[in-house]
N, C-alpha and C positions, 0 to 999 in steps of 0.2 A: 867028391872034394870031403874034406873029413870037417865036419861040425866044428863053428868057432862059437867059443866060451862067451859068457855075457860080459868079463871083463875085458875083452878082445875088441868085442864091438864099439864098448863104450871108450876106448883107447882110440880107434880109429876116427868116430863122432869128435872126438875133441881135436886132434891132428886134421879132420877135414875144416873146422871152425877158423883153424890158426892160417890157414893157406888161403881162408877169403877174408880175413878180417881187413890186412893191409890194403887189398882192393877199394877196401869201404873208407880208408879214413882219409883218401884226398878230399873226397867230396863233404868229410864231416866238418870240417875247418871253414867249409863256406857256409855264407849266413842262409837261414832256414827261408823256405818259402813262405809269401806274405798268407795268409789263413781269411777267409772271408767272413766280414762281421754276420754276427747273428743279432736279429732283433731280440729288443728287452723285453721283459714277461709284459702286457700290460695291468693299469692298476683295478683291485676290485669296482664295480660298479658302485656309486652312492646310493646308499639307501632313499627309498622314495620320500621318506620322512624328514631328511636332510636337504632333499632338492630344493631351488627356489622356486617361487609359486611365477606361473606363468604371466604374462599379460593378460589385462582382461580382454583388448582386441586379438591375442594370438590365441585364447582358449578356445579349443575345441568346441562344436559343438557336440552338448549333450545325446549321447544315445538315447534310441527310445527303453533300454534296460534301465538306465540314470535317471528316468521321470519319476517325478513325485508321483505315490501312489493316489489314487482318488479316493477321497469319502467315501464310508459308506452310504446305501440310500437311506433317507429317512422312514423311520417305521411308519407304518399308514395310521396307527393312531395318532400321531403327533403331526402328519399330515392335515392340514385344515383344508376342508370342501371348497370348492370351486365357487359356490355362491355366495360362500361367505367374505371371500376375497374379493368378488366385486366391489365398485364402488357402491355404495344403496343410492338410489333414486329416490331424485326431491321430488316432494309433494306438488302436483299439478295444482297452476293457481286457477282457480275457478274463473270464468268471462261469462259475465262482467266480473270485476272483483267485489267484496263482499262491502256494503255502507257502513261506515262506523258507527255505535250505536249514538243517538239523539243527545245531547247537553241537556242535565238535567234541570226542569223549571226556575229552580233557586239558583241557578248559573246562567239563566238565559237573558234578556231583553233587557229591563229594567230595573229587574229583580239583581242581577249583576252589577249594574250602577248604584244599586244600591250599599253594595257591600262594602263595606270597613275594616280596617285593619287596627286591632285594638292596641292603643297606645302602651309605651313598656310601663310599669309601675315604677314610680320614682320616690316612692313613701320612704325607703331609708334614706334615699339623697338629701330630702327636703329633713330628714331628723341629723343628719352630717352639717346642714346649710346653722341649723339651731343652735348646734354647738359649738361652730365658729363665730357665733355671734353675730350671723346674718339677718337681718331686718327685711322682709318681703311678704308678698301674700299672693296668691294666686288669683291667674288670671282665663278669663273662657278662653277655647280653644278657637287659634286663628287659622281661617281658612279664606283666601286670595286667590284663586286658582290654583297656580301649582306654588302660593307661599302658603305652607303650612307649619304651627306648632300645636300638637296636641295638648300639651300639658307647659303652658307660658305661663312663668312666674315674673312678677314685678320686683325687682329686686330695690331698697329704696338707699341701704345703709350695709354697709361691712364693718367687718370687728375693727376694735378701736375708735368706734364712731366715727371711721372713712366718711363720709356725706359723698351723694351721688344725685347733684343737683336733676332733678326730671327724672331720674330713677333708669333702670336700664329692662326692659323686657328680655330674658334671657330664659332657655331650656336651665331644669335643674343641673345637669351634667354640668355645663358651660360657666353657670353662677356660682359652683363649688368650686370650680379651677379659676376665676375669678377670683373669688375671695380667698384661695391659698396663696396667689400671686400677691394678693394686696398687702399680707402680711411679710412679705417679703420686702417690698417695697418701703414698707414702714423701717424695716430693719436699715435697710440702704439710706435711707433718708435721717436717721440718728446719729449711722454712721458717719456718711460724706458729709453731710450738710448742717448737721447739729442742731435741726429744727424737726419737730416731728411731722407727721404727711395728715391733714386734715380732711382732705377732697379730692377728689379725682372728675375732673372737665370731661365727658365723652361727645364722642361725635355722632355716635350712633349703636344702636344694637339692630332691633328688629326695623328692617326696612324691605319692602318686596320690591327687589331691585335685581339685575345683572350684576357679574364682574364688574369693579371698576367704573361701578355706574354706567355700563354700556345696555343700551334695549337688544341688544342681540347677540350678549353674549350669554355663557353660561349662569345659570340663576348661583346669585351669591349665598352664601353661608348665612347672612344677614337675613333673606328671605326665610331662613327655618328655625329664628331669634336662636342660631348658635353660635354667634360674632358678636366681636364688642370693637369698637374704638377708643381708643385714648388721645385724645388732644391735649390734654395737659396735664400739671400737679398741684396742687395748693396748700400751704405749708403754716404753720402759728408762728410768727413770728420772722417772715422775710417772704419776698416776692415769689409768687408762682414760677414756675419754669414749664415753658409750652415744649412742645414735642418737635423740633426741628432740629438739623444742623449746627451745635454749640462750637466753637472754637477749642480748639485740642488740647486738653490739660486744663481745661477749667475744670471747676466742681462740677457745675451744671452737667459736662458733657460727659463725666466720669459715671455720675448718678445716670443718665439718662444710658449709659451703656451698660450701668451693672444691674438695672431692673429689666433694659430688654433682653440681656443673658440670661437672668432667672425666669422669662417668659417661655422658655425653649423649654423648660421641664416640665412645665404644667398645660399647654397647646401644641397641638402638633402645628399649624401656621403662625409665623410671626413675622409678620413684615412691618416697613417703617421707613425713614431717613434714608436713604442711598440706596432701596431696593428700584424703585421708578418712581417717576413722578406723582403717581397717584397716592403714593402714601408717603411723602416727601413732608408733610404737615402734621400725622398722628400713628400711632402705633395699630395695627389692626392682628387681633387676636383670634383664631377660629379652632373646631377641633373636627377639621375634615378627615376622615380617614381615606387616605393613600395605599397602593399596594405596598406587599411586606414591612407596613407599618413605615412607612418611608415620613418624615417631619421635614417641613419646610421651616429651616429657621434661617431668615436672611437680616 
């Protein structure tokens, strides 16, 4: 068989393709068969930094590798010895316990009863009384059981010649407060009554008794010459005014209310009509000290 040229082989292949093509055309007009769906690719995994934190109850237990590192051991030079860390033992109490030392002889027996506390020096107070125009004289110390007054004074006249019939036995401190209050009474008399004050009627100064004349009560400040009771006021040119409840709005009531209020600035205790039945007919003034400097002004 003679050899075929390349061109002859190409022509024969084209002819064969043409003969096969008509047979495939009828099937080309039909619909192409459905293809199997291919799953879409998965998105990349979210970075750990953007993942939401899990709830506390859902968190897994930490692995031994995640446990916190233990601190290093304390150096030996910084570790206290065991004896020093132990609680110190309390000294044992001897049996029987030791007796207290004996009381010095000067503080025992009759010598202790004979001890006396020196009274406070009232020299400066007496100088102030004289400058206020008060007439007074010293009295011997008073000691009647528990009723005492180591440095009493007998006051006979106050400033501006205000008389004290019978005098007043008082300590210097109370006498000074009484004298200063009397100057305010003189001003109130001139302003309210238009008549000068000439005297004060006293109901009692030093009296060894209990409060409100009760023998079972605590000692009154009268028992220490530290209180004064005023029963009434005498004036020049008009009738005296007794201390008692007066008609509201009268000049007598206004005068008594004024001098009573002034007394609260000089005494720690001020009582009078309206306080109780025991003080319905006089003013009671004293210098009793109370807790926190409290004053009783009723």
